[in-house]
C-alpha positions, 0 to 999 in steps of 0.5 A: 500500500505504501508503495502505491502511495509513493508512486502517486506522490512521485507522479504529482511531483512530476506533474507540478514540475512540468507545469512550472516550466514556461511554455514558449511557442517557437515560430522558426523551424529551428529552436536556437539556444535561448538568449543566443544571437540567432534566437533573439534576432528571430523574435517578432519584436526584434523584427519590428525594432530592426525594420522601423528605421527602414519603414521611416526611411521609405515613407520619408523618402517617398514624400521628400525626394524631388524626382520626376519619378515621384512627381509624376505618380507618387510612386509606391511599391505594388504590394503597398498599393494592394494593402492601400486599395484593400482598405479603401475597398472596405470603406476606410478613407484614403488618408487612413488607407495611405498610412495603414500599411506601416501600421499593419506591419507593427500590429502583425509583429506585435501580435506575433510577439504576444502569441510567441511567448518570447521575451520583450527585450532588444539589445541594440548591440545586435543591430550592426550584426543584423545589418551585416547578416542581411548584406551577406545573405543577399550575396548569393542572390547577387551572384546568381543575378550576375551569373544569369545576366552574363549567361544571357549576355553570351546567348544574345551575343551569339545569336545577335552578334552584339546587337542590343547586347548591352540592354540585355545585361541590366541587373534589375532589383526585385521591385515592382512599382506602380509607375510606368515612368520607371521604364525610363531608367533602364534599357533605353538609358543612353547616359553613362550614369544614373542621375543622382535623384533617380538613383535615390528614388530606386533605392527608396523603392527597393527598401519599400519592396523589401519590406512590403513584398515580404509582408504580403508574400511571406508573412501573410500569404504563406501563413494563409496557405499553410492554414488552407492546406493543413487545417482545411484540406488536411494535407501533411505538414511537409507537403503543406510547407512545400506547396505554400513555398512554391505557390508564394514564390511563383506569385511573388515572381509573377507580380513583377510582370503581371498586374493581378487586378487588371490581368494585363502584362506590365509595361515597366517590366515585361515578361522575361523567362530568365527573370521569372525563374530567378525571382521564383528561386529568390522567392523560395530563398526568402521563404527559407530565410523567413522560416529559419530567421524570421521576418526582420532578417528576410525583409532586410535581406530583400531590401539590401539585395535591391540596393546592391543590385541598383548600385551594380546596375549603375556602376557596371551596366549603364 
């Protein structure tokens, strides 16, 4: 009898011990060591603090850079305009809809932080390493871009004997904007350098694309697709992830060439198979980063890729 009582007591002690342990939800595929750099910087709150300067720079740059690009159409990233149009369609005023996308990022990341159970602490010494990490993670995409550009350049040279080869070698950032005036910046540009104001406009647009395209195609779309495939269709976890990543990457690439609302091909960035394949690969790459490193590092990597691509285009291909 005493043996049975002792066993019951031991079970109760074990139950209390398990209840005392904090239950922390993990949002990444890998559970990094607690309080390590990788664990801290993958938190939603870290993503919010890290991206705030970029959001402010994009908003400030949009309204203050006096270029022909901005003056003609108040250029915005397509993903930003989608969010704005969605809010206007459900009844919000134009001014609120114009300011809402930045607040949407803040609200979503704060909500994820609340539900994650992770610590609300930001160590400012992590900011420079995060910047360096984003630049380094952008390098593989830059290398792939240059490889595809050089391969396409060689193919065009063999077929066309040098005709229009220079225009085919442009390295374009992954930015889909709403202004047709962007088409003036690339292939038909006969000057040796991009004007300073146009360069600044492209950098600001690249920053916005890095943030809002990752918001739409990774943070929102992948979560919706996973909910659809796993919870509604009841697919396996692995199949749901693979399918969600591939669909989001394909749509991410296609939106640079197609206006999803009108169904018309873009005049700014006409369809090109090489660019479509590259952007699809980039979409898969960003999805993997999002799964392992969180939203902040992924959006920062995307933004720095765009910035580096703009400078490479100016320095070597124009």
